[in-house]
py3Dmol code that shows the C-alpha trace and the ligand (Angstrom):
import py3Dmol

protein = """\
ATOM      1  CA  MET A   1       0.000   0.000   0.000  1.00  0.00           C
ATOM      2  CA  THR A   2       1.189   3.501  -0.811  1.00  0.00           C
ATOM      3  CA  THR A   3       1.846   5.605   2.273  1.00  0.00           C
ATOM      4  CA  VAL A   4       1.473   9.377   2.066  1.00  0.00           C
ATOM      5  CA  LEU A   5       3.153  11.498   4.699  1.00  0.00           C
ATOM      6  CA  LEU A   6       0.978  14.604   4.813  1.00  0.00           C
ATOM      7  CA  VAL A   7       2.574  17.577   6.544  1.00  0.00           C
ATOM      8  CA  GLU A   8       0.180  20.492   6.821  1.00  0.00           C
ATOM      9  CA  ASP A   9      -0.827  22.491   9.889  1.00  0.00           C
ATOM     10  CA  ASP A  10      -4.090  23.880   8.514  1.00  0.00           C
ATOM     11  CA  PRO A  11      -6.876  21.356   9.165  1.00  0.00           C
ATOM     12  CA  ALA A  12      -9.063  23.068   6.547  1.00  0.00           C
ATOM     13  CA  ILE A  13      -6.523  21.796   4.020  1.00  0.00           C
ATOM     14  CA  SER A  14      -5.170  18.644   5.633  1.00  0.00           C
ATOM     15  CA  GLU A  15      -8.497  17.040   6.565  1.00  0.00           C
ATOM     16  CA  PRO A  16     -10.080  17.039   3.093  1.00  0.00           C
ATOM     17  CA  LEU A  17      -6.725  16.059   1.627  1.00  0.00           C
ATOM     18  CA  ALA A  18      -6.387  13.124   4.011  1.00  0.00           C
ATOM     19  CA  ARG A  19      -9.887  11.975   3.047  1.00  0.00           C
ATOM     20  CA  ALA A  20      -9.089  12.272  -0.652  1.00  0.00           C
ATOM     21  CA  PHE A  21      -5.882  10.267  -0.223  1.00  0.00           C
ATOM     22  CA  GLY A  22      -7.886   7.665   1.687  1.00  0.00           C
ATOM     23  CA  ARG A  23     -10.325   7.394  -1.214  1.00  0.00           C
ATOM     24  CA  GLU A  24      -7.349   6.838  -3.528  1.00  0.00           C
ATOM     25  CA  GLY A  25      -6.487   3.811  -1.403  1.00  0.00           C
ATOM     26  CA  TYR A  26      -3.439   5.417   0.206  1.00  0.00           C
ATOM     27  CA  GLU A  27      -2.484   5.070   3.832  1.00  0.00           C
ATOM     28  CA  VAL A  28      -2.162   8.576   5.278  1.00  0.00           C
ATOM     29  CA  HIS A  29       0.142   9.710   8.060  1.00  0.00           C
ATOM     30  CA  ALA A  30      -0.861  13.286   8.827  1.00  0.00           C
ATOM     31  CA  HIS A  31       1.306  15.698  10.794  1.00  0.00           C
ATOM     32  CA  GLY A  32       0.806  19.347  11.671  1.00  0.00           C
ATOM     33  CA  THR A  33       4.458  19.996  12.476  1.00  0.00           C
ATOM     34  CA  GLY A  34       7.754  19.497  10.683  1.00  0.00           C
ATOM     35  CA  LYS A  35       9.245  17.833  13.719  1.00  0.00           C
ATOM     36  CA  GLY A  36       6.453  15.251  13.892  1.00  0.00           C
ATOM     37  CA  ALA A  37       6.882  14.501  10.203  1.00  0.00           C
ATOM     38  CA  LEU A  38      10.651  14.069  10.487  1.00  0.00           C
ATOM     39  CA  GLU A  39      10.077  11.397  13.143  1.00  0.00           C
ATOM     40  CA  ASP A  40       7.727   9.509  10.822  1.00  0.00           C
ATOM     41  CA  LEU A  41       9.695   9.297   7.573  1.00  0.00           C
ATOM     42  CA  GLU A  42      10.117   5.556   7.569  1.00  0.00           C
ATOM     43  CA  GLY A  43       7.910   3.809   5.049  1.00  0.00           C
ATOM     44  CA  ALA A  44       6.619   6.998   3.412  1.00  0.00           C
ATOM     45  CA  ASP A  45       6.240   6.641  -0.367  1.00  0.00           C
ATOM     46  CA  ILE A  46       5.614  10.334  -0.884  1.00  0.00           C
ATOM     47  CA  ILE A  47       5.743  13.441   1.281  1.00  0.00           C
ATOM     48  CA  VAL A  48       3.167  16.172   0.695  1.00  0.00           C
ATOM     49  CA  LEU A  49       4.744  19.088   2.472  1.00  0.00           C
ATOM     50  CA  ASP A  50       3.394  22.503   3.364  1.00  0.00           C
ATOM     51  CA  LEU A  51       5.999  25.273   3.288  1.00  0.00           C
ATOM     52  CA  GLY A  52       4.592  27.317   6.166  1.00  0.00           C
ATOM     53  CA  LEU A  53       4.669  25.097   9.242  1.00  0.00           C
ATOM     54  CA  PRO A  54       4.446  26.335  12.840  1.00  0.00           C
ATOM     55  CA  ASP A  55       7.790  24.896  13.999  1.00  0.00           C
ATOM     56  CA  ILE A  56      10.282  24.262  11.202  1.00  0.00           C
ATOM     57  CA  ASP A  57      10.027  25.782   7.727  1.00  0.00           C
ATOM     58  CA  GLY A  58       8.925  23.229   5.123  1.00  0.00           C
ATOM     59  CA  LEU A  59      12.121  23.955   3.192  1.00  0.00           C
ATOM     60  CA  ASP A  60      14.151  22.813   6.202  1.00  0.00           C
ATOM     61  CA  VAL A  61      12.056  19.678   6.473  1.00  0.00           C
ATOM     62  CA  ALA A  62      12.855  18.918   2.820  1.00  0.00           C
ATOM     63  CA  ARG A  63      16.565  19.606   3.389  1.00  0.00           C
ATOM     64  CA  GLN A  64      16.635  17.326   6.419  1.00  0.00           C
ATOM     65  CA  VAL A  65      14.891  14.538   4.499  1.00  0.00           C
ATOM     66  CA  ARG A  66      17.507  14.786   1.741  1.00  0.00           C
ATOM     67  CA  ALA A  67      20.334  15.116   4.304  1.00  0.00           C
ATOM     68  CA  GLN A  68      19.289  11.688   5.583  1.00  0.00           C
ATOM     69  CA  GLY A  69      19.872  10.331   2.096  1.00  0.00           C
ATOM     70  CA  LEU A  70      16.183   9.636   1.458  1.00  0.00           C
ATOM     71  CA  THR A  71      14.930   9.921  -2.110  1.00  0.00           C
ATOM     72  CA  THR A  72      11.228   9.859  -1.163  1.00  0.00           C
ATOM     73  CA  PRO A  73       9.405  12.189  -3.575  1.00  0.00           C
ATOM     74  CA  ILE A  74       8.418  15.503  -2.015  1.00  0.00           C
ATOM     75  CA  LEU A  75       5.484  17.509  -3.315  1.00  0.00           C
ATOM     76  CA  MET A  76       5.420  20.984  -1.829  1.00  0.00           C
ATOM     77  CA  LEU A  77       2.280  22.926  -1.055  1.00  0.00           C
ATOM     78  CA  THR A  78       3.062  26.578  -1.257  1.00  0.00           C
ATOM     79  CA  ALA A  79       1.058  29.742  -0.838  1.00  0.00           C
ATOM     80  CA  ARG A  80       3.980  31.595  -2.345  1.00  0.00           C
ATOM     81  CA  SER A  81       3.766  31.688  -6.073  1.00  0.00           C
ATOM     82  CA  GLU A  82       6.887  33.777  -6.551  1.00  0.00           C
ATOM     83  CA  ASP A  83       9.309  31.939  -8.781  1.00  0.00           C
ATOM     84  CA  THR A  84      12.249  32.457  -6.434  1.00  0.00           C
ATOM     85  CA  ASP A  85      10.485  30.549  -3.637  1.00  0.00           C
ATOM     86  CA  LEU A  86       9.712  27.702  -5.972  1.00  0.00           C
ATOM     87  CA  VAL A  87      13.300  27.542  -7.145  1.00  0.00           C
ATOM     88  CA  VAL A  88      14.442  27.485  -3.513  1.00  0.00           C
ATOM     89  CA  GLY A  89      11.922  24.717  -2.833  1.00  0.00           C
ATOM     90  CA  LEU A  90      13.207  22.619  -5.697  1.00  0.00           C
ATOM     91  CA  ASP A  91      16.778  23.323  -4.557  1.00  0.00           C
ATOM     92  CA  ALA A  92      15.868  22.155  -1.070  1.00  0.00           C
ATOM     93  CA  GLY A  93      14.961  18.789  -2.528  1.00  0.00           C
ATOM     94  CA  ALA A  94      11.323  19.029  -3.555  1.00  0.00           C
ATOM     95  CA  ASP A  95      10.345  17.138  -6.713  1.00  0.00           C
ATOM     96  CA  ASP A  96       7.241  19.087  -7.547  1.00  0.00           C
ATOM     97  CA  TYR A  97       5.012  21.765  -6.081  1.00  0.00           C
ATOM     98  CA  VAL A  98       1.419  22.920  -6.114  1.00  0.00           C
ATOM     99  CA  THR A  99       0.460  26.501  -5.339  1.00  0.00           C
ATOM    100  CA  LYS A 100      -2.454  27.145  -2.976  1.00  0.00           C
ATOM    101  CA  PRO A 101      -5.296  27.323  -3.677  1.00  0.00           C
ATOM    102  CA  PHE A 102      -4.946  24.161  -5.754  1.00  0.00           C
ATOM    103  CA  ARG A 103      -7.439  21.959  -7.535  1.00  0.00           C
ATOM    104  CA  LEU A 104      -7.738  18.647  -5.684  1.00  0.00           C
ATOM    105  CA  ALA A 105      -7.740  16.698  -8.943  1.00  0.00           C
ATOM    106  CA  GLU A 106      -4.487  18.294 -10.006  1.00  0.00           C
ATOM    107  CA  LEU A 107      -2.823  17.618  -6.673  1.00  0.00           C
ATOM    108  CA  LEU A 108      -3.924  13.971  -6.765  1.00  0.00           C
ATOM    109  CA  ALA A 109      -2.634  13.618 -10.317  1.00  0.00           C
ATOM    110  CA  ARG A 110       0.733  15.020  -9.297  1.00  0.00           C
ATOM    111  CA  VAL A 111       0.926  12.710  -6.301  1.00  0.00           C
ATOM    112  CA  ARG A 112       0.107   9.734  -8.512  1.00  0.00           C
ATOM    113  CA  ALA A 113       2.744  10.793 -11.025  1.00  0.00           C
ATOM    114  CA  GLN A 114       5.401  11.114  -8.329  1.00  0.00           C
ATOM    115  CA  VAL A 115       4.508   7.757  -6.791  1.00  0.00           C
ATOM    116  CA  ARG A 116       4.687   6.110 -10.220  1.00  0.00           C
ATOM    117  CA  ARG A 117       7.975   7.807 -10.983  1.00  0.00           C
ATOM    118  CA  ALA A 118       9.457   6.704  -7.665  1.00  0.00           C
ATOM    119  CA  SER A 119       8.306   3.132  -8.163  1.00  0.00           C
ATOM    120  CA  GLY A 120      10.181   3.068 -11.465  1.00  0.00           C
ATOM    121  CA  GLU A 121       7.055   2.896 -13.584  1.00  0.00           C
ATOM    122  CA  ALA A 122       7.426   4.609 -16.928  1.00  0.00           C
ATOM    123  CA  ILE A 123       6.071   8.090 -16.563  1.00  0.00           C
ATOM    124  CA  GLU A 124       3.545   9.427 -18.984  1.00  0.00           C
ATOM    125  CA  ASP A 125       3.731  13.176 -19.376  1.00  0.00           C
ATOM    126  CA  GLU A 126       1.572  13.409 -22.441  1.00  0.00           C
ATOM    127  CA  LEU A 127      -0.532  10.863 -24.275  1.00  0.00           C
ATOM    128  CA  VAL A 128      -1.927  11.338 -27.745  1.00  0.00           C
ATOM    129  CA  ALA A 129      -4.487   9.398 -29.768  1.00  0.00           C
ATOM    130  CA  GLY A 130      -5.708  11.047 -32.952  1.00  0.00           C
ATOM    131  CA  ASP A 131      -7.094  14.470 -31.985  1.00  0.00           C
ATOM    132  CA  ILE A 132      -7.158  13.601 -28.298  1.00  0.00           C
ATOM    133  CA  ARG A 133      -4.292  14.814 -26.157  1.00  0.00           C
ATOM    134  CA  VAL A 134      -3.955  14.059 -22.446  1.00  0.00           C
ATOM    135  CA  ASP A 135      -1.508  16.156 -20.477  1.00  0.00           C
ATOM    136  CA  VAL A 136      -1.062  13.820 -17.545  1.00  0.00           C
ATOM    137  CA  ALA A 137       1.115  16.026 -15.371  1.00  0.00           C
ATOM    138  CA  ALA A 138      -1.144  19.071 -15.709  1.00  0.00           C
ATOM    139  CA  HIS A 139      -4.277  16.927 -15.499  1.00  0.00           C
ATOM    140  CA  ARG A 140      -5.805  18.469 -18.616  1.00  0.00           C
ATOM    141  CA  ALA A 141      -7.224  16.893 -21.742  1.00  0.00           C
ATOM    142  CA  PHE A 142      -7.934  18.315 -25.177  1.00  0.00           C
ATOM    143  CA  VAL A 143      -9.687  17.431 -28.402  1.00  0.00           C
ATOM    144  CA  GLY A 144      -7.819  19.444 -30.981  1.00  0.00           C
ATOM    145  CA  GLU A 145      -7.383  22.854 -29.385  1.00  0.00           C
ATOM    146  CA  GLU A 146     -10.465  22.558 -27.219  1.00  0.00           C
ATOM    147  CA  GLU A 147      -9.994  21.663 -23.580  1.00  0.00           C
ATOM    148  CA  LEU A 148     -12.346  19.058 -22.151  1.00  0.00           C
ATOM    149  CA  GLN A 149     -14.024  19.676 -18.806  1.00  0.00           C
ATOM    150  CA  LEU A 150     -13.663  16.304 -17.152  1.00  0.00           C
ATOM    151  CA  THR A 151     -14.216  15.017 -13.656  1.00  0.00           C
ATOM    152  CA  THR A 152     -11.311  13.216 -12.000  1.00  0.00           C
ATOM    153  CA  ARG A 153     -12.685   9.785 -12.898  1.00  0.00           C
ATOM    154  CA  GLU A 154     -13.480  10.789 -16.472  1.00  0.00           C
ATOM    155  CA  PHE A 155      -9.959  12.110 -16.813  1.00  0.00           C
ATOM    156  CA  GLU A 156      -8.440   8.891 -15.460  1.00  0.00           C
ATOM    157  CA  LEU A 157     -10.689   6.824 -17.693  1.00  0.00           C
ATOM    158  CA  LEU A 158      -9.667   8.833 -20.746  1.00  0.00           C
ATOM    159  CA  ARG A 159      -6.001   8.563 -19.762  1.00  0.00           C
ATOM    160  CA  VAL A 160      -6.237   4.774 -19.560  1.00  0.00           C
ATOM    161  CA  LEU A 161      -8.127   4.525 -22.870  1.00  0.00           C
ATOM    162  CA  VAL A 162      -5.755   6.848 -24.723  1.00  0.00           C
ATOM    163  CA  ARG A 163      -2.741   5.001 -23.372  1.00  0.00           C
ATOM    164  CA  GLY A 164      -4.203   1.745 -24.656  1.00  0.00           C
ATOM    165  CA  VAL A 165      -5.496   3.205 -27.918  1.00  0.00           C
ATOM    166  CA  GLY A 166      -6.530   0.527 -30.404  1.00  0.00           C
ATOM    167  CA  GLN A 167      -6.482  -2.228 -27.787  1.00  0.00           C
ATOM    168  CA  VAL A 168      -9.428  -3.791 -26.010  1.00  0.00           C
ATOM    169  CA  LEU A 169      -9.137  -2.982 -22.316  1.00  0.00           C
ATOM    170  CA  SER A 170     -11.101  -5.297 -20.072  1.00  0.00           C
ATOM    171  CA  THR A 171     -13.735  -3.878 -17.748  1.00  0.00           C
ATOM    172  CA  ASP A 172     -11.856  -5.355 -14.784  1.00  0.00           C
ATOM    173  CA  ASP A 173      -8.555  -3.759 -15.734  1.00  0.00           C
ATOM    174  CA  ILE A 174     -10.189  -0.382 -16.284  1.00  0.00           C
ATOM    175  CA  LEU A 175     -12.027  -0.557 -12.965  1.00  0.00           C
ATOM    176  CA  LYS A 176      -8.839  -1.542 -11.167  1.00  0.00           C
ATOM    177  CA  GLU A 177      -6.827   1.251 -12.664  1.00  0.00           C
ATOM    178  CA  VAL A 178      -9.394   4.058 -12.499  1.00  0.00           C
ATOM    179  CA  TRP A 179     -11.272   3.218  -9.298  1.00  0.00           C
ATOM    180  CA  GLY A 180      -8.616   1.253  -7.425  1.00  0.00           C
ATOM    181  CA  GLU A 181      -9.921   0.180  -4.035  1.00  0.00           C
ATOM    182  CA  ASP A 182     -12.915   2.505  -4.244  1.00  0.00           C
ATOM    183  CA  PRO A 183     -16.046   0.343  -3.784  1.00  0.00           C
ATOM    184  CA  THR A 184     -18.081   2.663  -6.054  1.00  0.00           C
ATOM    185  CA  GLY A 185     -16.074   1.280  -8.968  1.00  0.00           C
ATOM    186  CA  THR A 186     -18.598  -1.134 -10.460  1.00  0.00           C
ATOM    187  CA  GLU A 187     -19.430  -2.169 -13.995  1.00  0.00           C
ATOM    188  CA  ARG A 188     -22.516   0.062 -13.856  1.00  0.00           C
ATOM    189  CA  THR A 189     -20.429   3.046 -12.762  1.00  0.00           C
ATOM    190  CA  LEU A 190     -18.025   2.400 -15.606  1.00  0.00           C
ATOM    191  CA  THR A 191     -20.881   2.209 -18.123  1.00  0.00           C
ATOM    192  CA  MET A 192     -22.155   5.580 -16.918  1.00  0.00           C
ATOM    193  CA  HIS A 193     -18.720   7.141 -17.160  1.00  0.00           C
ATOM    194  CA  ILE A 194     -18.272   5.742 -20.666  1.00  0.00           C
ATOM    195  CA  THR A 195     -21.554   7.419 -21.656  1.00  0.00           C
ATOM    196  CA  TRP A 196     -20.481  10.754 -20.178  1.00  0.00           C
ATOM    197  CA  LEU A 197     -17.053  10.527 -21.739  1.00  0.00           C
ATOM    198  CA  ARG A 198     -18.554   9.732 -25.151  1.00  0.00           C
ATOM    199  CA  ARG A 199     -20.713  12.859 -24.911  1.00  0.00           C
ATOM    200  CA  LYS A 200     -17.765  15.006 -23.983  1.00  0.00           C
ATOM    201  CA  LEU A 201     -15.693  13.566 -26.801  1.00  0.00           C
ATOM    202  CA  GLY A 202     -18.529  14.218 -29.263  1.00  0.00           C
ATOM    203  CA  ASP A 203     -19.139  10.492 -29.820  1.00  0.00           C
ATOM    204  CA  ASP A 204     -22.646   9.091 -30.281  1.00  0.00           C
ATOM    205  CA  ASP A 205     -23.600   7.021 -27.232  1.00  0.00           C
ATOM    206  CA  GLU A 206     -26.178   5.028 -29.253  1.00  0.00           C
ATOM    207  CA  ASN A 207     -23.887   4.316 -32.175  1.00  0.00           C
ATOM    208  CA  PRO A 208     -20.374   5.051 -30.986  1.00  0.00           C
ATOM    209  CA  THR A 209     -17.563   5.202 -33.491  1.00  0.00           C
ATOM    210  CA  LEU A 210     -14.833   6.371 -31.146  1.00  0.00           C
ATOM    211  CA  LEU A 211     -15.254   4.747 -27.753  1.00  0.00           C
ATOM    212  CA  LEU A 212     -16.377   1.237 -28.538  1.00  0.00           C
ATOM    213  CA  ALA A 213     -17.697  -1.549 -26.341  1.00  0.00           C
ATOM    214  CA  ASP A 214     -15.759  -4.581 -27.483  1.00  0.00           C
ATOM    215  CA  GLY A 215     -15.548  -8.123 -26.155  1.00  0.00           C
ATOM    216  CA  GLY A 216     -16.206  -7.467 -22.470  1.00  0.00           C
ATOM    217  CA  GLY A 217     -14.271  -4.262 -22.442  1.00  0.00           C
ATOM    218  CA  TYR A 218     -13.727  -1.019 -24.256  1.00  0.00           C
ATOM    219  CA  ARG A 219     -11.540   0.164 -27.073  1.00  0.00           C
ATOM    220  CA  LEU A 220     -10.676   3.646 -28.216  1.00  0.00           C
ATOM    221  CA  ALA A 221     -10.705   3.611 -32.003  1.00  0.00           C
ATOM    222  CA  VAL A 222      -9.123   6.661 -33.626  1.00  0.00           C
TER     223      VAL A 222
END
"""
ligand_1 = """\
1
CA
Ca 0.687 26.183 6.836
"""
view = py3Dmol.view(width=600, height=400)
view.addModel(protein, "pdb")
view.setStyle({"model": 0}, {"cartoon": {"style": "trace"}})
view.addModel(ligand_1, "xyz")
view.setStyle({"model": 1}, {"stick": {}})
view.zoomTo()
view.show()
């Protein structure tokens, strides 16, 4: 199981984040101080680290993590959007950052990307199938020049379909990848999401030509 070390002193941010990580199937270790986090580094697969902590600056937490020789990915949460702060953050050992206020979907996508990168899985920055382009890191998807307004699940579903373009992806594999441990991930849920995704892609749900049901699964035909 993926363990997220969440270091954030503002409960208005940390509580919903912890719940979202839980829904992703992650184990969450939440800390409101840098000191508490530094005592709980063992076993963390990713550190989501606020810069402004009440005891030690988040930058110092990152430096101390790296000083211990740990390569655990660090995603910084920063209220400071000035470039210099971000450069300092990356210098201190952060791998990526998200500026507050952030979109939850984007933060989750970045966490996923860092976890995949750290586990040695090939990283997808951008996926393309025909006119469809999925910018995985930025969590945005386009048909031609037009950006699609997708929910998190629709985005993940599209990402999986575009990655496997031309191949039949089984319902089980799609559910596993897009819904993970989430019990709402059922065949019926998938069918509904396929319908919504077809509409957003401009495909005909009655007679689809793009997102096809095929042999117990789905295939993106472009
Ligand atoms: Ca803070």
